[in-house]
C-alpha positions as CSV (number, residue, x, y, z in Angstrom):
1,X,13.1,-4.8,-13.1
2,X,13.1,-6.1,-9.8
3,X,10.7,-8.2,-7.5
4,X,10.5,-8.0,-3.8
5,X,9.2,-9.6,-1.0
6,X,9.7,-11.4,2.7
7,X,8.1,-14.6,3.6
8,X,7.5,-14.0,7.7
9,X,11.2,-13.1,8.2
10,X,13.1,-10.3,9.0
11,X,14.6,-9.3,5.9
12,X,12.9,-8.4,2.2
13,X,14.6,-10.1,-1.0
14,X,15.1,-8.5,-4.0
15,X,15.4,-10.4,-7.2
16,X,16.1,-9.1,-10.7
17,X,13.2,-10.0,-12.8
18,X,15.0,-11.2,-15.8
19,X,16.4,-14.1,-14.3
20,X,15.1,-14.7,-11.0
21,X,18.4,-14.3,-9.1
22,X,18.7,-12.6,-5.7
23,X,20.0,-8.9,-5.9
24,X,20.2,-7.7,-2.7
25,X,18.7,-8.8,0.8
26,X,17.2,-5.6,3.3
27,X,17.7,-6.6,6.8
28,X,14.3,-4.8,8.0
29,X,11.4,-5.6,10.8
30,X,9.0,-5.8,8.1
31,X,7.5,-9.5,8.9
32,X,4.5,-9.9,7.6
33,X,4.3,-6.7,6.1
34,X,4.4,-5.5,2.2
35,X,6.8,-3.8,0.4
36,X,6.4,-1.3,-2.5
37,X,8.6,0.3,-4.8
38,X,8.5,4.2,-5.7
39,X,6.8,5.2,-9.0
40,X,10.7,6.0,-10.8
41,X,12.0,3.1,-9.2
42,X,14.4,5.0,-7.0
43,X,13.3,4.0,-3.3
44,X,11.2,0.6,-1.7
45,X,9.0,1.3,1.4
46,X,8.2,-1.2,3.6
47,X,4.8,-1.6,5.3
48,X,6.9,-1.1,8.8
49,X,7.7,2.4,7.7
50,X,11.5,1.4,6.5
51,X,12.5,3.3,3.1
52,X,15.4,2.0,1.2
53,X,17.7,3.5,-2.1
54,X,17.6,0.9,-4.8
55,X,21.1,2.0,-6.0
56,X,23.4,1.8,-2.9
57,X,20.1,-0.8,-0.9
58,X,20.8,1.5,1.8
59,X,18.1,2.7,4.6
60,X,17.2,5.9,4.3
61,X,15.0,6.6,7.2
62,X,13.0,4.4,9.7
63,X,10.2,5.5,11.5
64,X,9.5,3.9,15.0
65,X,8.7,0.3,15.2
66,X,5.4,-0.9,14.5
67,X,3.8,-3.8,16.7
68,X,2.6,-6.1,14.6
69,X,0.3,-8.7,16.6
70,X,-0.2,-12.0,15.7
71,X,-2.9,-12.3,12.9
72,X,-1.9,-9.2,11.6
73,X,-0.8,-8.0,8.5
74,X,0.1,-4.7,6.7
75,X,0.3,-3.3,3.2
76,X,2.3,-0.3,1.7
77,X,2.0,1.9,-1.6
78,X,3.4,5.1,-2.9
79,X,1.6,8.0,-4.9
80,X,1.6,8.3,-8.2
81,X,4.4,11.0,-7.8
82,X,6.1,9.1,-5.1
83,X,5.9,12.0,-2.5
84,X,4.0,10.3,-0.1
85,X,3.1,6.3,1.0
86,X,-0.5,5.0,2.4
87,X,0.0,2.1,4.9
88,X,-2.7,0.1,6.0
89,X,-2.7,-1.6,9.0
90,X,-4.8,-4.9,9.5
91,X,-5.9,-7.0,12.6
92,X,-7.3,-10.3,10.9
93,X,-8.1,-11.9,14.6
94,X,-10.4,-12.6,16.3
95,X,-12.5,-10.4,13.6
96,X,-10.6,-8.6,10.6
97,X,-10.5,-4.7,11.0
98,X,-8.4,-2.4,9.2
99,X,-7.2,1.4,9.3
100,X,-5.0,3.0,6.7
101,X,-3.0,6.6,7.0
102,X,-0.9,9.0,4.7
103,X,2.6,9.5,5.4
104,X,5.2,11.3,3.9
105,X,7.9,9.3,1.6
106,X,10.3,11.8,2.7
107,X,10.3,11.5,6.6
108,X,7.6,9.1,7.1
109,X,5.5,11.7,9.1
110,X,2.0,11.6,9.3
111,X,0.2,13.3,6.9
112,X,-3.1,12.0,7.8
113,X,-5.5,9.1,8.8
114,X,-8.5,8.2,6.6
115,X,-11.2,7.1,9.2
116,X,-13.1,5.9,6.0
117,X,-11.3,3.5,4.7
118,X,-11.4,-0.3,6.5
119,X,-10.4,-2.4,3.5
120,X,-7.1,-4.4,3.9
121,X,-5.2,-2.7,0.6
122,X,-5.6,0.9,0.4
123,X,-4.4,2.1,-3.2
124,X,-4.1,5.3,-5.1
125,X,-5.7,6.4,-8.5
126,X,-3.3,7.1,-11.3
127,X,-3.1,10.8,-10.5
128,X,-3.3,10.7,-6.9
129,X,-6.7,12.6,-6.3
130,X,-8.5,9.7,-5.1
131,X,-8.1,6.6,-2.7
132,X,-9.8,3.3,-2.7
133,X,-9.6,0.8,0.0
134,X,-12.5,-2.1,0.6
135,X,-15.8,-1.0,0.1
136,X,-15.2,3.1,0.1
137,X,-13.5,6.0,-1.9
138,X,-11.7,8.8,-0.7
139,X,-11.1,12.2,-2.1
140,X,-7.6,13.0,-1.0
141,X,-7.6,16.8,-1.0
142,X,-10.7,17.6,0.7
143,X,-10.9,13.9,3.0
144,X,-14.4,13.2,1.3
145,X,-15.6,10.1,1.9
146,X,-17.6,8.0,-0.3
147,X,-18.7,5.0,1.6
148,X,-20.3,2.1,0.6
149,X,-19.0,2.5,-3.2
150,X,-19.0,-1.2,-3.7
151,X,-20.6,-4.5,-2.9
152,X,-17.6,-6.6,-2.6
153,X,-14.7,-6.1,-0.8
154,X,-11.6,-5.2,-2.6
155,X,-11.0,-2.4,-5.4
156,X,-8.2,-0.6,-7.2
157,X,-8.0,2.0,-10.0
158,X,-6.9,0.4,-13.4
159,X,-4.3,2.5,-15.2
160,X,-6.8,4.9,-17.0
161,X,-9.0,5.6,-14.3
162,X,-11.4,3.0,-14.0
163,X,-12.2,1.0,-11.0
164,X,-12.3,-2.8,-10.6
165,X,-14.0,-3.8,-7.9
166,X,-14.5,-7.7,-6.8
167,X,-18.1,-8.5,-5.6
168,X,-19.5,-10.7,-2.7
169,X,-20.6,-13.3,-5.6
170,X,-17.2,-13.4,-6.5
171,X,-17.0,-11.6,-9.9
172,X,-15.1,-8.5,-10.9
173,X,-17.0,-5.3,-12.1
174,X,-15.6,-2.1,-13.8
175,X,-17.0,1.1,-12.7
176,X,-15.9,3.3,-15.4
177,X,-14.9,7.3,-14.5
178,X,-16.9,9.8,-15.5
179,X,-15.8,13.2,-16.2
180,X,-16.8,14.4,-12.6
């Protein structure tokens, strides 16, 4: 029942959703970066690789600071089981360029790069076996990339595993999950 965010500052403000009153403020290095709650709500991660406990709001770990050049943004998401996070870093100027990597939610250690993903926000499938970002899919267990799957630039998984993708003409397309 919380929502969190930052507005180009060095803190993340957490609000209670029932009344939108501030719950806590976390001192972070997360300027221009996203935040994500773990699936069970017990932790919050910043895209600057900081992990906080949501009971005490104490910092659990911090990875070495990530330089954020002007015109950049970062995104983060937990895997469905909460054991890892996917971090996306984007340089937006002069030409958009993004890269993603998987990290341990226990200590922030790198679990692997995802060179096949080039979109702004990588997202896990409901069971955690796939990542989608931009036009591409990656099978997490094998690292197999399915490039140029979509015509548009943004996609995400629906709770049932279907993929919803934004197409070049501005429409949304639903790709239904097959039995494969």
